C-alpha positions as CSV (number, residue, x, y, z in Angstrom):
1,M,3.0,74.1,-59.7
2,P,2.3,77.6,-60.4
3,F,-1.4,78.8,-61.0
4,T,-1.8,81.7,-63.4
5,R,-5.3,82.2,-63.4
6,A,-8.6,81.4,-61.7
7,E,-10.7,78.5,-62.9
8,R,-14.1,77.4,-62.6
9,I,-14.1,74.0,-60.7
10,A,-16.6,71.3,-60.2
11,I,-16.4,69.0,-57.4
12,I,-18.7,65.8,-57.5
13,G,-19.4,64.2,-54.5
14,G,-20.5,65.7,-51.5
15,G,-18.8,63.2,-48.9
16,C,-15.8,63.6,-46.8
17,T,-13.4,63.9,-49.6
18,G,-15.5,66.4,-51.5
19,V,-16.6,68.7,-48.4
20,T,-12.8,68.7,-47.3
21,C,-11.5,69.9,-50.8
22,F,-14.3,72.5,-51.3
23,W,-13.5,73.7,-47.5
24,A,-9.7,74.1,-48.5
25,L,-10.6,76.0,-51.5
26,Q,-12.6,78.5,-49.9
27,G,-11.1,82.0,-50.0
28,S,-9.3,81.1,-53.4
29,E,-9.6,82.9,-56.3
30,H,-11.3,79.8,-58.2
31,D,-15.0,79.6,-58.7
32,V,-15.7,76.5,-56.9
33,H,-18.9,74.5,-56.9
34,L,-19.7,71.4,-55.2
35,F,-22.3,69.0,-56.5
36,E,-24.4,66.1,-54.4
37,A,-27.1,64.0,-55.6
38,S,-28.7,63.5,-52.1
39,S,-30.6,66.0,-50.1
40,S,-27.4,66.7,-47.7
41,L,-23.5,66.5,-47.6
42,N,-21.3,64.3,-45.5
43,G,-22.0,61.0,-47.7
44,R,-21.8,57.9,-45.3
45,I,-21.5,60.2,-42.3
46,K,-24.9,60.6,-40.8
47,V,-26.5,60.8,-37.8
48,L,-29.4,58.5,-36.6
49,P,-32.0,58.9,-33.8
50,Y,-31.8,56.1,-31.3
51,E,-34.7,55.8,-28.4
52,H,-34.4,53.8,-25.1
53,G,-37.7,54.3,-23.2
54,E,-38.5,57.9,-23.1
55,N,-34.6,58.8,-23.8
56,R,-33.6,59.8,-27.1
57,V,-29.8,60.3,-28.6
58,D,-28.3,61.1,-31.8
59,V,-25.8,58.2,-32.9
60,D,-23.3,59.0,-35.7
61,T,-23.1,56.2,-38.2
62,E,-19.0,56.7,-38.6
63,S,-16.8,56.0,-35.5
64,P,-15.2,58.8,-34.3
65,S,-12.1,57.1,-33.0
66,F,-8.7,57.3,-34.6
67,N,-4.9,56.6,-34.3
68,A,-3.4,59.7,-33.5
69,M,-0.1,59.0,-34.9
70,T,-1.3,57.9,-38.3
71,S,-3.7,60.6,-38.6
72,P,-1.5,63.6,-38.7
73,N,-3.7,65.6,-41.4
74,L,-7.0,64.8,-39.5
75,V,-5.3,65.9,-36.1
76,S,-4.0,69.3,-38.0
77,L,-7.6,69.9,-39.5
78,L,-9.2,69.3,-36.3
79,C,-6.7,71.8,-34.3
80,C,-7.6,74.4,-37.0
81,L,-11.3,74.0,-36.5
82,G,-10.9,74.1,-32.5
83,I,-12.5,70.7,-32.2
84,T,-11.4,69.0,-28.9
85,V,-10.1,65.2,-28.8
86,S,-9.8,62.9,-25.7
87,A,-8.1,59.5,-25.2
88,V,-10.0,56.1,-26.0
89,P,-8.8,52.8,-25.4
90,F,-8.2,50.4,-28.4
91,S,-9.2,46.9,-27.3
92,F,-11.0,43.9,-29.3
93,S,-12.2,40.5,-28.9
94,V,-12.9,37.7,-31.1
95,S,-15.3,34.6,-30.6
96,D,-16.3,31.5,-32.9
97,G,-18.9,30.7,-30.5
98,T,-16.8,28.2,-28.6
99,N,-13.8,30.0,-27.8
100,T,-13.2,33.5,-27.1
101,F,-9.8,35.7,-27.3
102,E,-9.4,39.2,-25.6
103,W,-7.0,41.9,-26.6
104,C,-6.6,44.9,-24.3
105,G,-4.1,47.1,-26.1
106,G,-1.1,44.7,-25.7
107,F,-0.5,41.0,-25.5
108,L,1.0,41.1,-22.0
109,K,-1.9,43.1,-20.7
110,S,-4.3,40.9,-22.1
111,I,-2.3,37.9,-20.3
112,L,-2.5,39.9,-17.0
113,L,-6.1,40.4,-17.1
114,R,-6.8,36.7,-17.9
115,P,-4.0,34.6,-16.6
116,L,-5.7,31.2,-17.3
117,L,-4.7,31.8,-20.7
118,L,-1.1,30.8,-19.6
119,G,-2.7,27.1,-19.5
120,S,-3.4,26.8,-23.1
121,L,-0.6,25.9,-25.7
122,E,-2.4,28.2,-28.3
123,T,-1.7,31.0,-26.0
124,Y,2.2,30.4,-26.5
125,R,2.0,29.8,-30.1
126,L,0.2,33.0,-30.5
127,L,3.0,34.9,-28.4
128,L,5.6,33.2,-30.6
129,D,3.9,34.5,-33.6
130,L,3.6,38.0,-32.4
131,V,7.2,38.0,-31.8
132,L,8.0,37.0,-34.9
133,L,6.1,39.4,-36.6
134,K,7.0,42.3,-34.3
135,Y,10.8,41.8,-34.3
136,L,11.7,39.8,-37.2
137,N,9.4,40.2,-40.3
138,S,9.1,43.7,-40.4
139,D,12.9,43.6,-41.5
140,S,11.4,42.3,-45.0
141,L,10.3,45.9,-45.5
142,T,13.7,47.7,-44.9
143,F,15.5,45.0,-46.9
144,K,13.3,45.4,-49.8
145,Y,13.8,49.2,-49.8
146,W,17.6,49.0,-49.3
147,T,17.8,46.9,-52.4
148,G,16.0,49.6,-54.4
149,G,12.7,47.4,-54.7
150,T,14.5,44.8,-56.7
151,C,13.6,42.1,-54.3
152,K,10.6,40.3,-55.9
153,C,10.3,37.4,-53.5
154,H,7.3,38.5,-51.4
155,K,6.2,41.4,-53.4
156,T,3.1,39.5,-55.0
157,S,2.7,37.4,-52.0
158,S,-0.8,37.3,-50.6
159,I,-1.1,37.4,-46.7
160,Y,-2.2,33.7,-46.6
161,E,1.0,32.9,-48.8
162,G,3.0,34.9,-46.7
163,L,2.0,33.6,-43.4
164,S,2.1,30.2,-44.5
165,R,5.6,30.6,-45.9
166,K,7.1,32.2,-42.6
167,G,5.4,29.4,-40.6
168,Y,2.5,31.4,-38.8
169,S,-0.3,29.6,-37.2
170,N,-3.8,29.7,-38.4
171,I,-4.7,30.5,-34.7
172,F,-2.7,33.5,-35.0
173,R,-4.1,34.5,-38.4
174,D,-8.1,34.0,-37.5
175,N,-7.8,35.0,-33.9
176,Y,-5.6,37.8,-33.9
177,L,-4.5,39.3,-37.2
178,A,-8.0,39.2,-39.0
179,P,-9.8,40.8,-36.1
180,L,-6.9,43.2,-35.4
181,L,-7.2,44.4,-39.1
182,S,-11.2,44.5,-38.9
183,A,-10.8,46.7,-36.0
184,L,-8.3,49.1,-37.7
185,W,-10.2,49.1,-41.0
186,R,-13.9,48.9,-39.8
187,T,-14.5,46.2,-42.3
188,N,-14.6,42.2,-42.3
189,A,-10.7,41.9,-43.1
190,G,-11.0,38.1,-43.0
191,R,-12.4,38.1,-46.8
192,F,-9.5,40.2,-48.0
193,L,-6.9,38.2,-46.3
194,P,-6.5,35.5,-49.3
195,S,-5.7,38.4,-51.8
196,F,-4.3,41.3,-49.8
197,P,-0.3,41.6,-50.2
198,F,1.7,40.4,-47.3
199,D,4.3,43.6,-47.4
200,A,1.3,46.0,-47.5
201,L,0.1,44.3,-44.5
202,V,3.4,44.7,-42.6
203,R,3.5,48.3,-43.7
204,C,0.0,49.2,-42.6
205,L,0.7,47.4,-39.3
206,N,4.1,49.5,-39.0
207,D,2.2,52.8,-39.8
208,H,-0.3,52.0,-37.0
209,Q,3.0,51.5,-34.7
210,M,1.4,47.9,-34.0
211,L,5.2,46.5,-34.4
212,C,6.7,49.0,-32.1
213,R,4.5,50.2,-29.3
214,T,1.1,50.9,-28.2
215,P,-0.7,53.4,-30.5
216,E,-2.1,56.4,-29.0
217,W,-6.0,56.5,-29.8
218,R,-8.3,59.6,-29.8
219,R,-11.8,60.3,-30.1
220,I,-13.6,63.3,-31.9
221,D,-15.4,64.6,-28.5
222,M,-18.2,66.3,-30.6
223,G,-18.9,63.4,-33.0
224,V,-17.9,63.0,-36.8
225,N,-20.9,64.6,-37.9
226,N,-20.6,67.5,-36.1
227,F,-16.8,67.8,-37.3
228,I,-18.2,67.6,-40.8
229,E,-20.7,70.2,-40.1
230,A,-18.0,72.5,-38.7
231,M,-16.4,72.6,-42.1
232,T,-19.6,73.1,-44.1
233,R,-21.0,75.7,-41.8
234,N,-19.8,78.8,-43.8
235,F,-20.2,77.3,-47.1
236,P,-22.0,79.6,-49.7
237,L,-25.3,78.1,-50.4
238,E,-25.2,79.3,-54.0
239,R,-22.1,77.1,-54.8
240,V,-23.5,74.0,-53.0
241,H,-25.7,72.2,-55.3
242,L,-27.7,69.4,-53.2
243,N,-30.2,67.0,-55.2
244,T,-28.3,67.5,-58.4
245,N,-27.3,64.2,-60.1
246,I,-24.8,64.8,-62.9
247,R,-25.7,62.5,-65.9
248,E,-23.1,63.0,-68.0
249,I,-19.7,64.7,-68.7
250,Q,-18.8,65.8,-72.1
251,L,-15.8,67.8,-73.6
252,S,-16.4,71.3,-74.5
253,G,-14.3,73.9,-76.5
254,K,-11.3,75.5,-75.3
255,G,-10.5,72.7,-72.8
256,Q,-13.5,72.8,-70.8
257,Y,-15.9,70.4,-69.5
258,S,-19.8,70.3,-69.9
259,L,-21.6,68.8,-67.0
260,I,-25.1,67.9,-67.9
261,T,-27.4,67.5,-65.0
262,S,-30.5,64.9,-64.7
263,D,-32.9,67.9,-65.2
264,G,-31.0,69.1,-68.6
265,Q,-28.8,72.0,-67.2
266,Q,-25.5,72.2,-68.9
267,L,-22.8,73.6,-66.7
268,Y,-19.1,74.5,-67.8
269,F,-16.1,73.9,-65.8
270,D,-12.2,74.2,-66.3
271,H,-11.3,71.5,-63.8
272,I,-13.4,68.5,-62.3
273,V,-12.6,66.9,-59.1
274,F,-14.0,63.3,-58.7
275,A,-14.8,62.6,-55.2
276,V,-16.7,59.7,-55.8
277,D,-16.1,55.6,-56.5
278,G,-14.6,54.5,-59.8
279,Q,-17.8,52.9,-61.0
280,E,-19.6,56.3,-61.0
281,I,-16.6,58.1,-62.7
282,L,-16.9,55.5,-65.5
283,R,-20.5,56.0,-65.6
284,L,-20.2,59.7,-66.2
285,W,-17.8,59.6,-68.8
286,H,-18.2,58.3,-72.4
287,P,-15.7,55.3,-73.0
288,K,-14.2,57.2,-75.8
289,L,-13.3,60.2,-74.1
290,L,-10.9,58.3,-71.5
291,S,-7.4,57.1,-72.7
292,V,-6.4,53.6,-72.3
293,E,-4.4,54.2,-69.0
294,E,-7.1,56.3,-67.4
295,K,-9.7,53.6,-68.0
296,E,-7.5,50.7,-67.1
297,I,-6.7,52.5,-63.8
298,I,-10.3,53.6,-63.1
299,E,-11.8,50.2,-63.6
300,H,-9.7,48.7,-61.0
301,L,-10.3,51.4,-58.3
302,K,-13.3,48.9,-57.2
303,T,-15.3,49.3,-54.0
304,T,-17.3,46.8,-52.2
305,K,-20.8,47.1,-50.5
306,N,-21.2,46.9,-46.6
307,I,-24.1,46.8,-44.6
308,A,-24.4,48.5,-40.9
309,V,-27.0,47.7,-38.1
310,L,-27.6,50.1,-35.3
311,H,-29.1,48.0,-32.7
312,S,-29.1,47.0,-29.0
313,D,-29.2,43.1,-29.3
314,V,-26.7,42.1,-26.7
315,L,-26.8,38.2,-28.2
316,L,-24.6,39.2,-31.0
317,T,-21.8,39.8,-28.5
318,T,-22.4,36.6,-26.3
319,R,-19.2,35.1,-24.7
320,I,-17.3,38.5,-24.8
321,S,-17.3,41.2,-22.3
322,R,-19.7,43.8,-23.4
323,S,-18.5,46.7,-21.8
324,A,-14.7,46.4,-21.8
325,Y,-13.9,45.7,-25.5
326,I,-14.8,48.3,-28.0
327,Y,-14.6,46.0,-31.0
328,N,-15.8,42.6,-31.0
329,V,-15.3,40.2,-34.0
330,A,-17.7,37.0,-34.3
331,T,-16.1,34.6,-36.6
332,S,-17.9,31.3,-38.1
333,S,-17.5,28.3,-36.2
334,H,-17.9,26.1,-38.8
335,Q,-14.7,27.3,-40.5
336,H,-12.6,27.0,-37.4
337,R,-14.2,23.5,-36.7
338,H,-13.2,22.2,-40.1
339,G,-9.9,24.2,-40.7
340,D,-11.4,26.2,-43.9
341,S,-8.6,28.1,-45.3
342,T,-11.0,30.0,-47.5
343,A,-11.5,33.8,-46.8
344,L,-12.8,33.8,-42.7
345,K,-16.4,34.9,-42.5
346,S,-16.8,37.2,-39.8
347,C,-18.7,40.5,-38.6
348,L,-17.6,43.4,-36.6
349,T,-19.6,45.1,-33.8
350,Y,-18.4,48.0,-31.9
351,N,-19.7,49.5,-28.6
352,V,-21.2,52.8,-29.5
353,N,-21.7,53.8,-25.7
354,T,-17.6,53.9,-25.2
355,L,-16.8,55.4,-28.5
356,Q,-19.4,58.0,-28.5
357,G,-19.7,58.9,-24.9
358,I,-23.4,57.7,-24.5
359,P,-23.9,56.5,-20.9
360,S,-25.4,52.9,-20.9
361,S,-27.2,53.9,-17.6
362,L,-29.6,56.0,-19.6
363,F,-29.7,54.4,-23.2
364,G,-28.5,50.9,-22.4
365,P,-26.1,49.0,-24.6
366,I,-25.6,50.4,-28.1
367,F,-24.0,48.7,-31.0
368,I,-23.4,49.0,-34.5
369,T,-22.7,45.8,-36.4
370,L,-21.2,45.8,-39.8
371,N,-22.0,42.8,-42.4
372,P,-23.7,40.5,-39.7
373,F,-24.1,37.1,-40.9
374,I,-26.5,36.4,-38.2
375,P,-28.8,39.3,-38.0
376,P,-30.1,41.0,-34.6
377,H,-33.4,40.5,-33.5
378,P,-35.7,43.0,-35.5
379,R,-37.3,44.5,-32.3
380,F,-33.5,45.4,-31.2
381,V,-32.9,47.3,-34.6
382,Q,-33.2,51.0,-34.9
383,G,-31.3,51.6,-38.1
384,I,-30.1,50.1,-41.0
385,W,-27.7,51.7,-44.0
386,E,-25.5,50.8,-46.8
387,F,-22.1,52.3,-47.7
388,T,-19.1,51.4,-50.0
389,D,-15.3,50.8,-49.0
390,P,-12.4,50.1,-51.4
391,E,-12.2,46.6,-52.4
392,L,-8.9,45.5,-50.5
393,R,-6.9,43.7,-53.4
394,S,-3.5,43.5,-54.8
395,E,-5.1,45.1,-57.9
396,T,-6.6,48.0,-56.0
397,L,-3.7,49.0,-54.3
398,H,-1.7,48.8,-57.6
399,A,-4.0,51.0,-59.4
400,Q,-4.0,53.4,-56.5
401,A,-0.1,53.6,-56.9
402,R,-0.5,54.4,-60.8
403,L,-3.0,57.2,-60.0
404,P,-0.5,59.9,-59.9
405,S,0.1,59.3,-63.5
406,I,-3.0,60.6,-64.5
407,Q,-3.8,63.0,-61.7
408,N,-4.3,66.6,-62.6
409,K,-3.7,66.0,-66.2
410,R,-6.4,67.3,-68.6
411,G,-7.8,69.4,-65.8
412,L,-9.1,66.2,-63.9
413,S,-8.5,65.0,-60.4
414,Y,-9.3,61.8,-58.5
415,G,-10.1,61.7,-54.8
416,F,-9.7,57.9,-54.4
417,R,-7.4,57.1,-51.5
418,W,-7.1,54.0,-49.2
419,T,-3.9,53.3,-47.0
420,G,-5.4,51.5,-44.3
421,R,-4.7,54.4,-41.8
422,G,-8.6,55.3,-41.5
423,F,-11.6,56.4,-43.3
424,L,-11.3,59.8,-41.9
425,E,-7.6,60.3,-42.4
426,D,-7.6,58.9,-46.1
427,S,-10.8,60.9,-47.0
428,I,-9.3,64.3,-45.7
429,T,-5.8,63.8,-47.1
430,A,-7.4,63.2,-50.5
431,G,-9.4,66.1,-50.4
432,L,-6.5,68.5,-49.2
433,E,-4.0,67.1,-51.5
434,I,-6.1,67.9,-54.5
435,A,-6.9,71.3,-53.2
436,V,-3.2,72.2,-52.4
437,E,-1.4,70.5,-55.0
438,H,-3.7,70.6,-57.9
439,L,-5.4,74.0,-57.3
440,G,-3.1,76.0,-55.2
441,A,-5.2,76.3,-52.1
442,K,-3.4,77.8,-49.3
443,L,-3.9,76.0,-45.8
444,P,-3.0,77.3,-42.1
445,F,-1.1,74.2,-41.6
446,E,1.3,71.8,-43.7
447,I,-0.1,68.5,-45.4
448,D,1.6,65.4,-44.2
449,R,2.7,63.3,-47.5
450,Q,1.7,59.6,-47.1
451,Y,2.8,56.9,-49.7
452,P,0.5,54.0,-50.8
453,L,0.9,50.6,-49.0
454,D,2.7,49.2,-52.1
455,S,4.8,52.2,-52.8
456,S,8.3,51.7,-53.5
457,E,9.3,54.6,-51.0
458,P,11.7,53.9,-48.0
459,V,9.9,52.9,-44.7
460,S,10.9,54.3,-41.4
461,L,10.4,51.5,-38.8
462,N,9.3,53.3,-35.4
463,S,11.5,51.3,-33.2
464,G,13.1,52.3,-30.0
465,L,16.3,51.1,-28.2
466,K,14.7,48.3,-26.6
467,D,13.0,47.1,-29.8
468,H,16.4,47.0,-31.4
469,L,18.0,45.1,-28.6
470,V,15.2,42.5,-28.9
471,R,15.7,42.3,-32.6
472,V,19.3,41.9,-32.5
473,T,19.0,39.3,-29.8
474,L,16.2,37.2,-31.7
475,T,18.6,37.2,-34.7
476,L,21.5,36.0,-33.1
477,I,19.4,33.2,-31.4
478,R,18.1,32.3,-35.0
479,I,21.9,32.4,-36.2
480,Y,22.9,30.2,-33.5
481,V,19.9,27.6,-34.2
482,Q,20.9,27.5,-37.8
483,L,24.4,27.3,-37.3
484,L,23.5,24.3,-34.9
485,Q,21.3,22.7,-37.6
486,L,24.1,23.2,-40.2
487,G,26.6,21.4,-37.6
488,L,24.2,18.4,-37.4
489,V,23.8,18.2,-41.1
490,L,27.8,18.2,-41.6
491,L,28.2,15.6,-38.6
492,G,25.6,13.4,-40.4
493,A,27.6,13.9,-43.8
494,I,30.9,13.1,-41.9
495,G,29.2,9.8,-40.6
496,T,28.2,9.0,-44.0
497,F,31.6,9.4,-45.8
498,F,33.4,7.8,-42.6
499,P,31.6,4.9,-40.9
500,G,34.2,4.4,-38.4
501,I,33.8,7.9,-37.1
502,R,30.0,7.4,-37.0
503,A,30.3,4.0,-35.3
504,L,32.7,6.0,-32.6
505,F,30.0,8.7,-32.0
506,M,27.3,6.1,-31.6
507,R,29.5,4.2,-29.2
508,L,30.1,7.4,-27.0
509,N,26.4,8.1,-27.0
510,K,25.7,4.7,-25.9
511,I,28.3,5.0,-23.1
512,R,26.9,8.4,-22.0
513,V,23.4,7.3,-21.9
514,F,23.5,3.9,-20.4
515,K,26.5,4.2,-18.0
516,P,25.4,2.8,-14.6
517,V,25.1,5.0,-11.7
């Protein structure tokens, strides 16, 4: 859209989205101000000191790893800032206290590393479910979009309903899918599976290339906190307002907004960027100042609280290889033993040594555990903090899909974004899109447009020739089996209407089976 005049802009929230938006607007003709209630920027991205004997090291509270293929805007921004990245493996293990499953990038590689798995029937069932998901059920996405989104049969199905309807095992759901999503989303995905849309799951896995090939994972070498500081280094101090809590937002004359701070200051702006969660937005606005649509959408942009613990308690990673696997998921053994189909209780622990390049020879094993249901021993704990994530429910995704209808209307922009691609990619993309599309910022790179998980936009399956051949072969096998089943049904019907033919078949079968040798 054309921009005819400079505006006075307020960005509320100094987290990753707010910082990125403010960075992108540097050099523009706008008068931009960034407001943060705490004493520092970066939001949930912090650095905590970690001590081991006489050695001390800084640990980032946010993981520096990301999927390079699903994070094009993060990659572009890193290149623009001159920040280097390096390859890092993606592997995870899951344990319920009795059994342990380990995944090293791919299923076949996991089998080669632990050939004893071939002696378990559960392994073959997992293999079957993986093949079905990878080569057959991804077609439901392309079918839905080829029909113009008119196919409603799976649109509202949750993951539990979709997996059950398609015949997936609970072993696949609890020992592969839930841990995989927990590692991808850095949260306890098990609690969201009962209400998370099945189609959104398949789209997310396709985005991460889990349905076609092994993804390429990278690590920010300098750490996430230093990456954010690289953006904030040249921010004008007079336009960054730390320790400034916005108490209320009011309408002012001539289409302006009045920001009232906790110390009584009244500041006027033409455009407001909300880089905070929905609950905070509703707190700032008087209910009568929001339209029915705005209030309805913002109310459903809900978040959930998480607890993270920095520690060195190796007992939380019992029964799993503590050095080989980056992400470790512990699940409730009670639910497995009793076949509990409710939301799976689990916690995610990741290996800080591998992800942040901290040598265990100097600092010992370092872990960060999210939402532990068995807390680490207090003497091993060196940091505890709380942060929020979007509440992963169909209502949240639907509200996010409706967000464009109120974006950049009345001089208001909302920085809420979750696509399952990763916290950094989503936060950065939200800030860049507002700066460029709403406020006319100019960037040295193009922004990659990404659609919500429940969007009606077409999906491009990242499949190679081998994937297509396997998919065609499996489809032909499935058709053959269905024809065979149909033939047996028809033979049964013939036998019902023509008893003589049925008796002949039975006689021939008896001769074939009991013919003496």
